[in-house]
C-alpha positions in Angstrom: -50.2 -5.4 29.2 -48.2 -8.5 28.5 -44.8 -7.2 27.4 -44.6 -9.9 24.7 -47.7 -8.3 23.0 -46.0 -4.8 22.7 -44.8 -3.6 19.3 -41.0 -4.1 19.4 -40.7 -1.0 17.2 -41.9 1.1 20.2 -38.4 0.9 21.8 -35.2 0.2 19.9 -33.2 0.2 23.1 -30.7 2.8 21.8 -31.6 5.9 23.8 -29.1 6.6 26.7 -26.5 4.1 25.4 -22.9 4.8 24.4 -21.1 3.7 21.3 -17.6 3.7 19.9 -17.3 4.1 16.1 -13.9 3.7 14.5 -13.3 5.3 11.2 -16.0 7.8 12.1 -14.6 10.7 10.1 -15.0 11.6 6.4 -13.7 14.2 4.0 -15.5 17.6 4.2 -19.2 17.1 4.9 -19.3 13.8 3.0 -21.2 10.8 4.4 -19.1 7.7 4.6 -20.2 4.5 6.3 -18.7 5.4 9.7 -20.0 9.0 9.8 -23.5 7.8 8.8 -23.5 5.3 11.6 -22.4 8.0 14.1 -25.1 10.4 13.0 -27.9 7.9 12.9 -27.0 6.5 16.3 -26.9 10.0 17.8 -30.3 10.7 16.3 -31.6 7.9 18.4 -30.1 9.2 21.6 -26.8 7.3 21.6 -23.7 9.1 22.9 -21.0 8.5 20.4 -17.2 8.4 20.6 -16.1 9.2 17.1 -12.7 7.7 16.4 -10.5 8.6 13.5 -6.8 8.8 12.8 -7.4 12.3 11.5 -8.7 14.3 14.5 -10.1 17.0 12.2 -12.3 14.6 10.4 -13.6 13.1 13.7 -14.2 16.6 15.0 -16.3 17.5 11.9 -18.5 14.5 12.6 -18.9 15.6 16.2 -19.9 19.1 15.0 -22.5 17.7 12.7 -24.0 15.6 15.5 -24.0 18.6 17.9 -25.7 20.7 15.3 -28.7 18.3 15.5 -28.7 18.3 19.3 -26.9 15.0 19.7 -24.0 14.0 22.0 -20.6 13.0 20.7 -16.9 13.3 21.4 -13.9 12.9 19.2 -11.0 10.6 19.7 -7.8 10.8 17.6 -5.8 7.6 17.2 -4.5 4.7 15.2 -6.6 1.6 16.1 -4.0 -0.8 14.8 -2.1 0.1 18.0 -3.1 -1.9 21.2 -2.4 1.0 23.6 -4.5 3.3 21.5 -7.4 1.0 21.5 -7.1 0.6 25.3 -7.1 4.4 25.7 -10.0 4.7 23.3 -12.2 2.5 25.4 -11.1 4.3 28.6 -12.1 7.6 27.0 -15.5 6.3 26.2 -16.0 5.0 29.8 -14.7 8.3 31.3 -16.8 10.4 29.0 -20.1 8.4 29.0 -19.9 6.2 32.0 -20.5 3.1 29.9 -19.8 1.2 26.7 -22.7 -0.5 25.0 -21.7 -0.7 21.3 -18.7 -0.9 19.1 -18.7 -0.3 15.4 -15.4 -1.5 13.7 -15.3 0.4 10.5 -11.7 1.0 9.7 -10.4 -0.3 6.4 -8.1 0.3 3.4 -8.0 -1.2 -0.1 -5.6 -3.1 -2.2 -5.0 -4.2 -5.8 -3.3 -7.1 -7.4 -2.7 -10.9 -6.9 -0.3 -12.4 -4.4 2.4 -12.6 -7.1 2.4 -8.9 -7.5 1.6 -7.3 -4.2 4.6 -6.3 -2.0 4.8 -8.1 1.3 4.7 -4.8 3.2 1.4 -3.9 1.5 -0.1 -7.2 2.3 0.8 -6.9 6.0 -0.4 -3.3 6.1 -3.9 -4.2 4.7 -4.3 -7.1 7.1 -3.1 -5.1 10.1 -5.5 -2.2 9.3 -8.5 -4.2 8.3 -8.3 -7.1 10.7 -6.0 -6.4 13.5 -7.8 -3.1 14.3 -11.0 -5.0 14.9 -9.3 -7.6 17.1 -7.7 -4.9 19.2 -10.7 -2.7 19.5 -12.9 -5.6 20.5 -10.5 -7.1 23.0 -10.7 -3.9 25.0 -14.3 -3.0 24.4 -15.9 -6.3 25.3 -14.7 -6.2 29.0 -16.0 -2.6 29.2 -19.4 -3.7 27.9 -19.6 -6.5 30.5 -18.5 -4.2 33.4 -20.5 -1.1 32.6 -23.6 -2.3 30.7 -23.9 -6.1 31.4 -23.4 -6.8 27.7 -23.6 -5.0 24.4 -23.3 -5.3 20.7 -20.6 -5.1 18.0 -20.9 -4.6 14.3 -17.9 -5.3 12.1 -17.9 -3.7 8.6 -16.6 -6.2 6.0 -17.2 -6.1 2.2 -18.8 -8.1 -0.6 -15.2 -8.6 -1.7 -15.1 -11.3 1.0 -17.7 -13.2 -1.1 -16.5 -12.3 -4.6 -12.8 -11.4 -4.7 -11.8 -9.7 -7.9 -8.3 -8.4 -8.2 -8.0 -7.2 -4.6 -6.5 -10.3 -3.0 -5.2 -8.9 0.4 -8.3 -6.8 0.8 -10.6 -9.8 0.1 -8.7 -12.0 2.5 -8.8 -9.4 5.2 -12.5 -8.9 4.8 -13.1 -12.6 4.8 -11.2 -12.7 8.0 -13.6 -10.1 9.4 -16.5 -12.5 8.8 -14.7 -15.3 10.6 -13.8 -13.0 13.5 -17.4 -11.9 13.8 -18.7 -15.5 14.0 -16.0 -16.5 16.5 -16.6 -13.6 18.8 -20.4 -14.2 18.6 -19.8 -17.7 19.9 -17.2 -16.8 22.5 -19.1 -13.8 23.9 -22.7 -14.6 23.5 -22.9 -16.1 27.0 -21.7 -12.7 28.2 -24.7 -11.1 26.5 -22.5 -9.5 23.7 -23.9 -9.9 20.2 -21.6 -9.6 17.3 -22.7 -9.2 13.6 -21.2 -8.1 10.3 -22.2 -5.8 7.5 -21.0 -6.4 4.0 -21.4 -3.2 1.9 -21.4 -3.3 -1.9 -20.3 -0.6 -4.2 -21.7 2.3 -2.3 -20.8 5.9 -3.1 -18.8 7.5 -0.2 -16.1 10.1 0.2 -13.6 7.3 0.1 -14.7 6.2 -3.3 -15.2 9.5 -5.0 -12.2 11.0 -3.2 -10.1 8.8 -5.5 -11.3 10.8 -8.5 -14.0 8.3 -9.7 -15.3 9.2 -13.1 -19.0 9.6 -13.8 -18.8 6.5 -16.1 -17.4 4.4 -13.3 -20.0 5.7 -10.9 -22.7 4.7 -13.4 -21.3 1.2 -13.8 -21.4 0.8 -10.0 -25.0 1.9 -10.0 -25.9 -0.6 -12.7 -24.3 -3.3 -10.7 -27.3 -3.2 -8.3 -30.2 -5.2 -9.5 -32.4 -2.4 -8.0 -30.7 0.1 -10.4 -30.1 2.5 -7.6 -26.9 3.9 -6.1 -26.1 2.9 -2.6 -24.5 5.3 -0.1 -23.1 5.6 3.4 -26.6 6.1 4.9 -27.6 2.6 3.7 -24.7 1.0 5.5 -25.3 3.2 8.6 -28.9 2.2 8.8 -27.9 -1.5 8.7 -25.4 -0.9 11.5 -27.9 0.9 13.6 -30.5 -1.9 13.2 -28.0 -4.6 14.2 -27.1 -2.7 17.3 -30.7 -2.1 18.3 -33.0 -4.2 20.4 -34.9 -5.0 17.2 -31.9 -7.3 16.4 -31.8 -8.8 20.0 -32.1 -12.4 18.7 -29.5 -11.9 15.9 -25.8 -12.7 16.4 -23.0 -14.1 14.3 -24.7 -13.1 11.1 -23.7 -11.4 7.9 -25.9 -8.7 6.4 -25.1 -7.9 2.8 -26.0 -4.3 1.8 -25.4 -4.2 -1.9 -28.7 -3.7 -3.8 -28.4 -7.3 -5.0 -25.0 -6.9 -6.6 -23.8 -10.3 -5.5 -26.8 -12.0 -6.9 -25.9 -11.3 -10.6 -23.1 -12.4 -12.9 -19.8 -10.7 -13.4 -21.1 -9.0 -16.6 -23.2 -6.7 -14.3 -20.7 -6.6 -11.5 -18.3 -3.7 -10.8 -16.8 -3.5 -7.3 -14.5 -0.6 -8.2 
C-alpha cells in the first residue's frame, strides 16, 4: 500500500522514543501540566526523564508511571543552572540511549508593574522562566541530532504573553518563550528539530490550588472559558503530546493556545488568577 494513503493516526511515532520533561513533579498525586505530559507520553511508550528541583515530587511521578507499566526515571536539579542541564541530558542519554523530545515546563509567577516589582524578583522570574528553556535546549538539541537524527521540543508559555494583566515580569518572560520558540524553530529546523509552544489559560493544577484558591476564584476561572468548562493539566499535557508526535510532523514554530477560548472574550469575562 502507498504509505501516503495510510491513516496517520495509525502511528503517532512515540513508542520507543525518549523524552526529558522539566517541572515534571506536582504536589501529592495532583496533576500539573508537567506531570500530565509525563504520564501521557509514557502511556504511548515513551521513556521519560522526569526532572524537578524537588526529587520527591519527580519520584512520585515516576511511581505513577511505573504503576501503569510505563518507563521513567527521576532527575533532581535546578534547570536554571547550565551544569545541571548538561548533566540532565547526559542522564537521559545514559539511561535511555537517546533523546528525542524535550518539554520545557518550568515556570514561576509574579505580580505588579515595573514600578513596584523588586529588581531581584524580576531577574529571578526571567531566569526561571526563560533562561531554563535556553539552557535545557542548548544541551538537548545536540543530543537529539546525535542520538535520534532530530527531535521535537515543546515550550510551555502562558496566555499572559498575549494578555498581560498585573504580572509584568511573568508576561514578559512568557512572551520571550514564544520568541525563543520561533527562533529555535528557524535555527534548528534544517537539523530536523521541530520546536513549538503551548499557551495554557487558567487551568486548575496543584500550583494554582496549592496557593489556597477559593471556590469563588475557581468558579471565576471556569467562567472565563467560553466553553464554560474548567481546564486542567491533562488538557495541556494532551496538547504537548500531540505537538511531539508524528501527527504534528509538519508543524513547527507555532503557538497552540489551550484556554477554552478565554483569550477570545473581553476583560469582563477574563480571570487569569
